[in-house]
C-alpha positions in Angstrom: -11.8 2.6 17.6 -14.3 0.3 15.9 -14.8 1.2 12.2 -18.6 0.9 12.7 -20.9 0.4 15.7 -22.1 -3.1 14.7 -21.1 -6.5 13.6 -19.1 -7.3 16.7 -16.5 -4.6 16.1 -17.2 -2.5 19.3 -16.9 -5.7 21.4 -13.6 -6.6 19.8 -12.3 -3.0 20.2 -13.3 -3.1 23.9 -11.4 -6.4 24.3 -8.3 -4.8 22.8 -8.6 -1.6 24.9 -9.0 -3.8 28.0 -5.6 -5.4 27.2 -3.8 -2.0 26.5 -5.3 0.2 29.3 -3.0 -1.3 32.0 0.1 -0.2 30.0 -1.0 3.0 28.2 -3.5 5.9 28.6 -6.3 4.8 26.3 -9.5 6.3 25.0 -12.4 4.6 23.3 -14.3 6.4 20.6 -17.1 5.3 18.3 -18.9 8.5 17.7 -18.9 10.0 14.1 -17.1 8.8 11.0 -13.6 7.3 11.3 -12.1 10.4 9.6 -13.7 12.7 12.2 -12.5 10.5 15.0 -8.9 10.5 13.7 -9.0 14.3 13.5 -10.5 14.6 17.0 -7.7 12.3 18.4 -5.1 14.3 16.4 -6.4 17.5 18.0 -6.0 16.2 21.6 -2.5 14.8 20.8 -3.1 11.1 20.7 0.0 9.7 19.0 -1.5 6.4 17.8 -5.0 5.2 16.9 -6.0 1.6 16.7 -8.9 0.8 14.4 -10.8 -2.4 14.4 -12.5 -3.3 11.1 -14.2 -6.3 9.6 -10.9 -7.9 8.6 -9.9 -7.9 12.3 -12.4 -10.5 13.1 -10.9 -12.8 10.4 -7.2 -12.1 10.5 -6.5 -10.9 14.0 -4.9 -7.7 12.8 -5.8 -4.0 13.4 -4.9 -0.8 11.7 -2.4 1.3 13.6 -2.4 5.0 12.5 0.5 7.3 13.4 -0.6 10.9 14.1 2.5 12.7 12.9 2.8 11.0 9.5 -0.8 9.8 9.1 0.6 6.6 7.9 -1.3 3.4 8.7 -0.1 -0.2 9.0 -1.8 -3.5 9.7 -0.4 -5.2 12.8 -1.3 -8.3 14.7 -3.3 -7.7 17.9 -0.8 -9.7 20.0 2.1 -7.4 18.7 0.2 -4.2 19.4 1.4 -3.7 23.0 5.1 -4.2 22.0 4.9 -1.9 19.0 3.3 0.9 21.0 5.7 0.4 23.9 8.6 0.6 21.6 7.3 3.9 20.2 6.5 5.6 23.5 8.9 4.1 26.0 11.6 6.3 27.4 13.9 3.3 27.6 13.5 2.7 23.8 14.2 6.3 23.1 17.4 6.3 25.1 18.5 3.1 23.4 18.0 4.7 20.0 20.0 7.8 21.1 23.1 5.7 22.0 
């Protein structure tokens, strides 16, 4: 989700979603404020939200928000796929249970 609908943020968000959509079920959202978008995604059960902000264009990092804890962390775009895969992969879950 881009933080705002201008300044190149939607384009960067689309670029990121294009990378992730082959690995995960992704949804793009830029309507309403970021808080309302988080709540809407929480309501439909989206476990992780990725937010692109102005700093993303400078440092190559996005904010990853966790639905269950509402915690947020800055992660590098190139690490995003691996981080999400580790969280949702059944193989990762089984490895943690051993």
